[in-house]
GUTOR-724423 format. One record per residue (C-alpha): residue number from 1; x, y, z. Coordinates in pm, 1 decimal, m for minus. Example, Ala and Ser with C-alpha at 12.3 -4.5 7.8 and 13.67 -1.06 7.14 Angstrom:
BEGIN
+-----+----------+----------+----------+
:   n :       c1 :       c2 :       c3 :
+-----+----------+----------+----------+
:   1 :   1230.0 :   m450.0 :    780.0 :
:   2 :   1367.0 :   m106.0 :    714.0 :
+-----+----------+----------+----------+
//
This chain:
BEGIN
+-----+----------+----------+----------+
:   n :       c1 :       c2 :       c3 :
+-----+----------+----------+----------+
:   1 : m12240.8 :  12908.3 :  m5711.5 :
:   2 : m12570.9 :  12724.6 :  m5622.8 :
:   3 : m12894.8 :  12699.3 :  m5723.2 :
:   4 : m13146.4 :  12718.9 :  m5433.7 :
:   5 : m13457.8 :  12500.7 :  m5439.9 :
:   6 : m13646.8 :  12613.3 :  m5133.3 :
:   7 : m13898.2 :  12348.1 :  m4975.2 :
:   8 : m14217.8 :  12382.6 :  m4773.9 :
:   9 : m14374.5 :  12074.1 :  m4541.5 :
:  10 : m14579.6 :  12014.1 :  m4866.6 :
:  11 : m14317.2 :  11938.8 :  m5080.9 :
:  12 : m14107.5 :  11730.2 :  m4876.9 :
:  13 : m14447.0 :  11494.8 :  m4919.2 :
:  14 : m14460.7 :  11544.6 :  m5259.0 :
:  15 : m14064.8 :  11432.7 :  m5344.0 :
:  16 : m14068.9 :  11120.6 :  m5627.2 :
:  17 : m13772.1 :  10945.0 :  m5730.5 :
:  18 : m13829.1 :  10822.8 :  m6086.6 :
:  19 : m13870.2 :  10457.6 :  m6077.4 :
:  20 : m13668.6 :  10388.0 :  m6382.8 :
:  21 : m13467.0 :  10591.6 :  m6629.5 :
:  22 : m13609.9 :  10891.0 :  m6834.6 :
:  23 : m13506.1 :  10901.4 :  m7215.9 :
:  24 : m13475.7 :  11181.2 :  m7296.1 :
:  25 : m13256.5 :  11335.9 :  m6981.8 :
:  26 : m13040.4 :  10980.1 :  m7040.7 :
:  27 : m13020.8 :  11099.5 :  m7385.8 :
:  28 : m12911.0 :  11469.8 :  m7375.4 :
:  29 : m12686.7 :  11334.8 :  m7086.0 :
:  30 : m12516.1 :  11155.3 :  m7303.1 :
:  31 : m12518.2 :  11360.9 :  m7571.3 :
:  32 : m12351.3 :  11636.5 :  m7359.0 :
:  33 : m12106.4 :  11281.1 :  m7296.6 :
:  34 : m12051.8 :  11226.2 :  m7646.5 :
:  35 : m11923.5 :  11612.9 :  m7670.1 :
:  36 : m11708.8 :  11618.4 :  m7361.4 :
:  37 : m11324.5 :  11644.9 :  m7431.8 :
:  38 : m11239.6 :  11366.0 :  m7153.5 :
:  39 : m11477.9 :  11134.8 :  m7018.3 :
:  40 : m11520.4 :  10949.6 :  m6684.4 :
:  41 : m11439.4 :  10615.9 :  m6694.8 :
:  42 : m11823.0 :  10522.5 :  m6610.4 :
:  43 : m11878.4 :  10600.4 :  m6951.3 :
:  44 : m11581.1 :  10387.1 :  m7120.1 :
:  45 : m11810.1 :  10092.3 :  m7214.9 :
:  46 : m12035.4 :  10293.7 :  m7427.3 :
:  47 : m11860.4 :  10558.5 :  m7588.8 :
:  48 : m11661.2 :  10209.0 :  m7715.2 :
:  49 : m11973.7 :  10137.6 :  m7802.5 :
:  50 : m12066.6 :  10448.7 :  m7994.5 :
:  51 : m11742.6 :  10411.7 :  m8179.8 :
:  52 : m11812.2 :  10070.2 :  m8333.7 :
:  53 : m12125.2 :  10220.0 :  m8416.1 :
:  54 : m12032.4 :  10512.1 :  m8576.8 :
:  55 : m11800.6 :  10244.5 :  m8805.3 :
:  56 : m12069.8 :  10064.8 :  m8945.0 :
:  57 : m12372.3 :  10341.5 :  m8968.8 :
:  58 : m12413.5 :  10662.8 :  m9065.3 :
:  59 : m12524.3 :  10826.0 :  m8761.9 :
:  60 : m12307.5 :  11195.8 :  m8784.9 :
:  61 : m12678.5 :  11319.3 :  m8937.0 :
:  62 : m12842.7 :  11251.0 :  m8673.4 :
:  63 : m12584.7 :  11352.9 :  m8393.5 :
:  64 : m12538.4 :  11685.8 :  m8526.6 :
:  65 : m12860.6 :  11790.5 :  m8564.7 :
:  66 : m12949.6 :  11699.5 :  m8211.4 :
:  67 : m12609.3 :  11871.8 :  m8092.8 :
:  68 : m12756.0 :  12167.8 :  m8234.0 :
:  69 : m13013.1 :  12204.7 :  m7979.3 :
:  70 : m12827.1 :  12009.5 :  m7700.2 :
:  71 : m12446.6 :  12215.1 :  m7676.5 :
:  72 : m12117.6 :  12006.0 :  m7460.9 :
:  73 : m12245.0 :  12191.6 :  m7186.9 :
:  74 : m12535.6 :  12450.4 :  m7078.4 :
:  75 : m12913.2 :  12485.8 :  m7058.8 :
:  76 : m13079.9 :  12304.1 :  m7378.7 :
:  77 : m13445.3 :  12440.5 :  m7467.5 :
:  78 : m13670.8 :  12232.2 :  m7199.3 :
:  79 : m13930.4 :  12131.1 :  m7436.4 :
:  80 : m13670.1 :  11818.1 :  m7509.2 :
:  81 : m13713.7 :  11688.9 :  m7148.9 :
:  82 : m14096.9 :  11657.3 :  m7057.3 :
:  83 : m14186.0 :  11606.2 :  m6743.2 :
:  84 : m14124.4 :  11217.8 :  m6578.6 :
:  85 : m14369.1 :  10965.8 :  m6687.4 :
:  86 : m14458.4 :  10589.1 :  m6682.1 :
:  87 : m14503.2 :  10610.7 :  m7086.8 :
:  88 : m14100.4 :  10604.7 :  m7213.7 :
:  89 : m13981.0 :  10709.2 :  m7521.2 :
:  90 : m14277.1 :  10685.2 :  m7713.2 :
:  91 : m14459.1 :  10925.0 :  m7481.3 :
:  92 : m14162.6 :  11180.8 :  m7439.2 :
:  93 : m14182.6 :  11158.4 :  m7822.3 :
:  94 : m14542.3 :  11248.7 :  m7871.7 :
:  95 : m14477.9 :  11545.2 :  m7585.9 :
:  96 : m14169.6 :  11700.9 :  m7762.3 :
:  97 : m14420.3 :  11635.2 :  m8125.1 :
:  98 : m14713.1 :  11822.0 :  m7973.5 :
:  99 : m14512.8 :  12095.9 :  m7831.2 :
: 100 : m14684.9 :  12448.3 :  m7891.3 :
: 101 : m14547.7 :  12696.8 :  m8167.8 :
: 102 : m14549.9 :  12926.4 :  m7973.7 :
: 103 : m14304.8 :  12794.0 :  m7715.2 :
: 104 : m14089.8 :  12618.4 :  m8010.6 :
: 105 : m14020.0 :  13007.3 :  m8106.0 :
: 106 : m13969.1 :  13115.6 :  m7728.6 :
: 107 : m13729.0 :  12850.1 :  m7588.5 :
: 108 : m13541.3 :  12835.1 :  m7939.1 :
: 109 : m13452.8 :  13211.5 :  m7914.6 :
: 110 : m13397.5 :  13182.4 :  m7587.2 :
: 111 : m13147.0 :  12940.7 :  m7618.1 :
: 112 : m12976.6 :  13108.5 :  m7913.2 :
: 113 : m12935.3 :  13434.0 :  m7685.2 :
: 114 : m12758.4 :  13213.0 :  m7413.4 :
: 115 : m12535.3 :  13058.4 :  m7688.4 :
: 116 : m12500.7 :  13401.8 :  m7857.5 :
: 117 : m12476.6 :  13247.5 :  m8183.9 :
: 118 : m12746.0 :  13273.2 :  m8472.4 :
: 119 : m12904.0 :  13012.7 :  m8545.6 :
: 120 : m12901.6 :  12743.2 :  m8831.8 :
: 121 : m13178.8 :  12743.7 :  m9092.5 :
: 122 : m13290.5 :  12403.0 :  m8967.5 :
: 123 : m13295.0 :  12595.0 :  m8621.0 :
: 124 : m13513.3 :  12838.1 :  m8761.8 :
: 125 : m13765.5 :  12611.5 :  m8989.1 :
: 126 : m13778.7 :  12408.7 :  m8600.9 :
: 127 : m13852.9 :  12769.7 :  m8423.1 :
: 128 : m14115.8 :  12852.6 :  m8641.0 :
: 129 : m14306.4 :  12525.5 :  m8604.1 :
: 130 : m14190.1 :  12399.1 :  m8980.9 :
: 131 : m14349.4 :  12037.8 :  m8938.4 :
: 132 : m14057.9 :  11848.9 :  m9146.7 :
: 133 : m13805.5 :  12008.9 :  m8909.4 :
: 134 : m14010.1 :  11868.8 :  m8620.1 :
: 135 : m14023.9 :  11559.2 :  m8816.6 :
: 136 : m13663.2 :  11534.5 :  m8860.8 :
: 137 : m13612.3 :  11571.7 :  m8524.8 :
: 138 : m13778.9 :  11293.3 :  m8401.4 :
: 139 : m13633.9 :  11140.2 :  m8607.1 :
: 140 : m13274.4 :  11155.0 :  m8552.9 :
: 141 : m13463.9 :  11121.3 :  m8126.8 :
: 142 : m13562.2 :  10849.2 :  m8259.0 :
: 143 : m13215.1 :  10641.0 :  m8459.9 :
: 144 : m12978.3 :  10868.2 :  m8185.4 :
: 145 : m13193.8 :  10638.8 :  m7928.7 :
: 146 : m13258.4 :  10293.7 :  m8096.3 :
: 147 : m12892.1 :  10271.1 :  m8205.5 :
: 148 : m12678.8 :  10445.9 :  m7974.8 :
: 149 : m12844.2 :  10409.2 :  m7618.3 :
: 150 : m13075.9 :  10103.0 :  m7633.0 :
: 151 : m12833.9 :   9861.3 :  m7677.5 :
: 152 : m12700.8 :   9964.1 :  m7371.5 :
: 153 : m13002.6 :  10038.9 :  m7142.5 :
: 154 : m12948.9 :   9700.6 :  m6909.1 :
: 155 : m12621.0 :   9917.3 :  m6800.5 :
: 156 : m12803.1 :  10226.2 :  m6749.6 :
: 157 : m13069.9 :  10091.6 :  m6595.4 :
: 158 : m12888.5 :   9821.6 :  m6368.9 :
: 159 : m12728.5 :  10171.7 :  m6190.8 :
: 160 : m13024.8 :  10389.3 :  m6215.8 :
: 161 : m13246.3 :  10084.3 :  m6017.2 :
: 162 : m12947.2 :  10021.4 :  m5751.9 :
: 163 : m12888.3 :  10430.3 :  m5700.8 :
: 164 : m13349.6 :  10374.9 :  m5613.5 :
: 165 : m13279.6 :  10105.5 :  m5366.8 :
: 166 : m13016.5 :  10288.6 :  m5176.1 :
: 167 : m13206.8 :  10619.0 :  m5174.6 :
: 168 : m13525.0 :  10394.0 :  m5051.1 :
: 169 : m13346.4 :  10272.6 :  m4799.8 :
: 170 : m13260.5 :  10647.6 :  m4722.9 :
: 171 : m13593.2 :  10689.4 :  m4705.8 :
: 172 : m13680.3 :  10382.7 :  m4493.0 :
: 173 : m13449.5 :  10505.2 :  m4232.6 :
: 174 : m13427.4 :  10869.7 :  m4194.7 :
: 175 : m13723.2 :  11007.1 :  m4398.3 :
: 176 : m13755.4 :  11269.3 :  m4657.6 :
: 177 : m13468.9 :  11466.4 :  m4498.5 :
: 178 : m13181.9 :  11192.5 :  m4511.2 :
: 179 : m13278.4 :  11155.9 :  m4908.6 :
: 180 : m13237.4 :  11509.5 :  m4994.7 :
: 181 : m12874.1 :  11458.1 :  m4779.2 :
: 182 : m12770.9 :  11153.1 :  m4926.6 :
: 183 : m12850.8 :  11258.7 :  m5300.1 :
: 184 : m12491.4 :  11355.5 :  m5463.3 :
: 185 : m12159.5 :  11502.9 :  m5294.3 :
: 186 : m12248.1 :  11856.6 :  m5529.4 :
: 187 : m12596.6 :  11865.5 :  m5346.6 :
: 188 : m12672.3 :  11885.1 :  m4953.2 :
: 189 : m12976.1 :  11995.2 :  m4741.6 :
: 190 : m12973.4 :  12325.6 :  m4543.9 :
: 191 : m13345.9 :  12274.2 :  m4444.5 :
: 192 : m13552.1 :  12404.4 :  m4548.1 :
: 193 : m13340.6 :  12424.9 :  m4855.9 :
: 194 : m13178.6 :  12160.5 :  m5097.5 :
: 195 : m12836.8 :  12373.0 :  m5245.2 :
: 196 : m12706.6 :  12233.4 :  m5542.9 :
: 197 : m12371.0 :  12338.8 :  m5710.3 :
: 198 : m12459.4 :  12475.7 :  m6044.3 :
: 199 : m12318.0 :  12684.6 :  m6334.3 :
: 200 : m12502.4 :  13005.5 :  m6173.8 :
: 201 : m12658.2 :  13113.2 :  m5855.0 :
: 202 : m13040.7 :  13114.1 :  m5882.1 :
: 203 : m13366.9 :  13001.5 :  m5692.6 :
: 204 : m13611.7 :  12744.4 :  m5744.8 :
: 205 : m13928.7 :  12808.1 :  m5500.8 :
: 206 : m14148.1 :  12502.5 :  m5512.7 :
: 207 : m14437.9 :  12607.4 :  m5332.3 :
: 208 : m14643.5 :  12331.3 :  m5276.2 :
: 209 : m14545.9 :  12153.6 :  m5619.6 :
: 210 : m14321.1 :  11904.3 :  m5467.2 :
: 211 : m14015.9 :  11783.1 :  m5705.7 :
: 212 : m13956.2 :  11504.0 :  m5977.2 :
: 213 : m13564.5 :  11340.9 :  m5835.4 :
: 214 : m13458.8 :  11159.5 :  m6189.4 :
: 215 : m13102.7 :  10997.6 :  m6117.5 :
: 216 : m12919.7 :  10984.2 :  m6423.4 :
: 217 : m12647.4 :  10731.4 :  m6550.2 :
: 218 : m12501.9 :  10966.1 :  m6780.8 :
: 219 : m12531.4 :  11257.5 :  m6569.1 :
: 220 : m12157.1 :  11320.9 :  m6405.7 :
: 221 : m12070.5 :  11583.8 :  m6163.9 :
: 222 : m12350.5 :  11897.9 :  m6119.9 :
: 223 : m12701.3 :  11830.9 :  m6134.2 :
: 224 : m12952.0 :  11993.8 :  m6369.1 :
: 225 : m13302.6 :  12112.1 :  m6370.6 :
: 226 : m13546.2 :  12257.2 :  m6641.3 :
: 227 : m13470.7 :  12642.9 :  m6744.6 :
: 228 : m13885.4 :  12796.4 :  m6683.1 :
: 229 : m13916.7 :  12769.1 :  m6272.2 :
: 230 : m14268.0 :  12760.7 :  m6399.4 :
: 231 : m14267.0 :  12387.9 :  m6479.1 :
: 232 : m14330.3 :  12045.8 :  m6337.1 :
: 233 : m14025.9 :  12108.9 :  m6037.5 :
: 234 : m13791.6 :  11795.8 :  m6141.0 :
: 235 : m13428.3 :  11738.6 :  m6060.8 :
: 236 : m13149.6 :  11527.6 :  m6267.7 :
: 237 : m12882.1 :  11413.5 :  m6088.2 :
: 238 : m12590.1 :  11133.8 :  m6100.4 :
: 239 : m12674.0 :  10816.2 :  m6061.0 :
: 240 : m12511.1 :  10688.3 :  m5746.1 :
: 241 : m12207.5 :  10452.0 :  m5716.2 :
: 242 : m12179.9 :  10353.9 :  m5413.2 :
: 243 : m11943.2 :  10068.0 :  m5374.3 :
: 244 : m11981.6 :   9964.3 :  m4995.4 :
: 245 : m12278.1 :   9789.1 :  m5064.1 :
: 246 : m12110.6 :   9505.6 :  m5278.3 :
: 247 : m11747.8 :   9574.0 :  m5059.2 :
: 248 : m11691.1 :   9154.0 :  m5020.4 :
: 249 : m11717.8 :   9156.0 :  m5415.0 :
: 250 : m11500.5 :   9473.8 :  m5530.2 :
: 251 : m11202.6 :   9302.2 :  m5655.6 :
: 252 : m11397.8 :   9040.3 :  m5885.4 :
: 253 : m11308.3 :   9314.4 :  m6177.6 :
: 254 : m10940.6 :   9235.6 :  m6122.5 :
: 255 : m10978.3 :   8889.3 :  m6101.4 :
: 256 : m11187.9 :   8834.3 :  m6343.8 :
: 257 : m11080.3 :   9131.6 :  m6557.9 :
: 258 : m11329.6 :   9438.0 :  m6644.8 :
: 259 : m11480.9 :   9323.3 :  m6984.8 :
: 260 : m11525.7 :   8971.8 :  m6839.1 :
: 261 : m11675.7 :   9132.0 :  m6471.3 :
: 262 : m11916.8 :   9366.6 :  m6726.7 :
: 263 : m11960.5 :   9012.3 :  m6955.1 :
: 264 : m12151.7 :   8874.7 :  m6616.4 :
: 265 : m12328.9 :   9142.6 :  m6496.0 :
: 266 : m12471.4 :   9187.1 :  m6856.6 :
: 267 : m12618.0 :   8837.8 :  m6835.2 :
: 268 : m12806.9 :   8890.0 :  m6483.0 :
: 269 : m13098.9 :   8895.1 :  m6814.8 :
: 270 : m13012.0 :   8598.4 :  m7081.8 :
: 271 : m12947.0 :   8642.0 :  m7400.1 :
: 272 : m12760.9 :   8574.6 :  m7733.4 :
: 273 : m12378.8 :   8587.4 :  m7805.5 :
: 274 : m12456.8 :   8905.2 :  m8052.7 :
: 275 : m12694.5 :   9095.3 :  m7763.2 :
: 276 : m12399.1 :   9045.6 :  m7525.2 :
: 277 : m12119.5 :   9155.2 :  m7739.9 :
: 278 : m12361.8 :   9491.0 :  m7812.7 :
: 279 : m12417.6 :   9513.2 :  m7451.3 :
: 280 : m12071.5 :   9519.8 :  m7345.9 :
: 281 : m11914.6 :   9717.7 :  m7628.5 :
: 282 : m11735.0 :   9468.4 :  m7838.8 :
: 283 : m11698.9 :   9189.5 :  m8117.0 :
: 284 : m11910.8 :   8891.3 :  m8105.5 :
: 285 : m11578.8 :   8659.7 :  m8142.6 :
: 286 : m11478.3 :   8868.0 :  m7799.7 :
: 287 : m11793.9 :   8818.7 :  m7638.7 :
: 288 : m11765.2 :   8456.5 :  m7744.0 :
: 289 : m11470.0 :   8427.8 :  m7554.2 :
: 290 : m11541.6 :   8557.3 :  m7229.6 :
: 291 : m11862.5 :   8338.4 :  m7227.7 :
: 292 : m11683.5 :   8069.0 :  m7349.0 :
: 293 : m11450.0 :   8155.4 :  m7022.5 :
: 294 : m11755.3 :   8200.0 :  m6790.3 :
: 295 : m11917.7 :   7894.0 :  m6908.2 :
: 296 : m11593.3 :   7721.1 :  m6814.1 :
: 297 : m11596.0 :   7862.0 :  m6454.0 :
: 298 : m11974.9 :   7748.3 :  m6377.4 :
: 299 : m12036.7 :   8087.3 :  m6390.2 :
: 300 : m12311.1 :   8068.2 :  m6620.2 :
: 301 : m12514.2 :   7809.7 :  m6905.7 :
: 302 : m12560.1 :   7822.7 :  m7264.8 :
: 303 : m12789.4 :   7700.0 :  m7412.0 :
: 304 : m12849.6 :   7688.5 :  m7876.8 :
: 305 : m13190.2 :   7783.2 :  m7959.6 :
: 306 : m13252.1 :   7755.5 :  m8345.1 :
: 307 : m12920.3 :   7970.7 :  m8492.8 :
: 308 : m12871.0 :   8164.9 :  m8165.8 :
: 309 : m12636.8 :   8073.5 :  m7834.1 :
: 310 : m12823.7 :   8221.3 :  m7541.3 :
: 311 : m12629.4 :   8263.0 :  m7201.0 :
: 312 : m12784.4 :   8279.1 :  m6882.3 :
: 313 : m12636.8 :   8310.5 :  m6525.4 :
: 314 : m12614.3 :   8026.5 :  m6245.4 :
: 315 : m12688.5 :   8044.6 :  m5902.4 :
: 316 : m12313.7 :   8133.7 :  m5823.8 :
: 317 : m12273.4 :   8375.6 :  m6114.0 :
: 318 : m12619.2 :   8523.7 :  m6004.2 :
: 319 : m12421.8 :   8603.1 :  m5709.8 :
: 320 : m12134.7 :   8744.7 :  m5811.5 :
: 321 : m12288.2 :   8954.2 :  m6063.4 :
: 322 : m12568.9 :   9096.5 :  m5798.5 :
: 323 : m12333.0 :   9095.8 :  m5502.4 :
: 324 : m12447.5 :   8978.3 :  m5164.6 :
: 325 : m12760.5 :   9254.5 :  m5109.1 :
: 326 : m12830.4 :   9200.5 :  m5492.5 :
: 327 : m12702.8 :   9540.5 :  m5600.8 :
: 328 : m12487.6 :   9561.5 :  m5910.4 :
: 329 : m12187.1 :   9649.0 :  m5934.2 :
: 330 : m12102.3 :   9633.5 :  m6291.6 :
: 331 : m12075.4 :  10008.7 :  m6350.3 :
: 332 : m11959.5 :  10066.1 :  m6037.5 :
: 333 : m11609.9 :  10285.5 :  m5954.0 :
+-----+----------+----------+----------+
//
């Protein structure tokens, strides 16, 4: 089954690629990952981080609330993923909080109908526009993002930025059609239609509106779009993890060990030992040991600042971490 996205000449001129990870698309896609029976290897560091957080904090309430709206697979209400914007999570939360009551009722009713389930008491309250229910949803979004996504955002951002760099070269070398033909193995360009593997057959006519392409770290396999064709068109697709751009360094994880290689990559942005531990999903003691080995190999420097030790890459460490073309390989396959 396929989703067919129909382009006009105007649409080809109005394609945009998100400049950074979209917070709400990453949030809902990560919830799919969290509920999956089997995760892809690229998400293993994040899942380790989640397990450690769950052992220390009571996050099951916010997760339970969010999974009421985000099932393991399938559609979710469009209001959870407002149009791409540059305002980050705060702007997205503002848009979600401002969702008109009529839209909440309509989308939640359709969602429950597709799931063939009876809405929970909380979901019925939300559909009715109950202020407390809206606040509970906003609190769950903020807590989930702050505790489970923000500490790993450098890994998410590295993959999305690498994907954007790849596709920037595609546009320079072959224009919009080259871009559309190289998005993902599950997407193919059959002019003037973009055909994507999808859970059901459907057509989306852009009609000159253009489309926002959103690479996502947590999106795997098939791309995702909105349910309502009247909303600004968007296609969320798996961020590329092409290994060809760093081929001379592909053996580095085997040389250093995967976790130590991840630590090297995580230090593209300098940080203290505790933050390094959060970034790669290990204990502070383990992070300190990895930093010590990297320091002895002259790949990083460590400087005491007050009560913390801050680690940063040396020129050699940066070259290894980013590869000869400046593309991070730390989350590559």
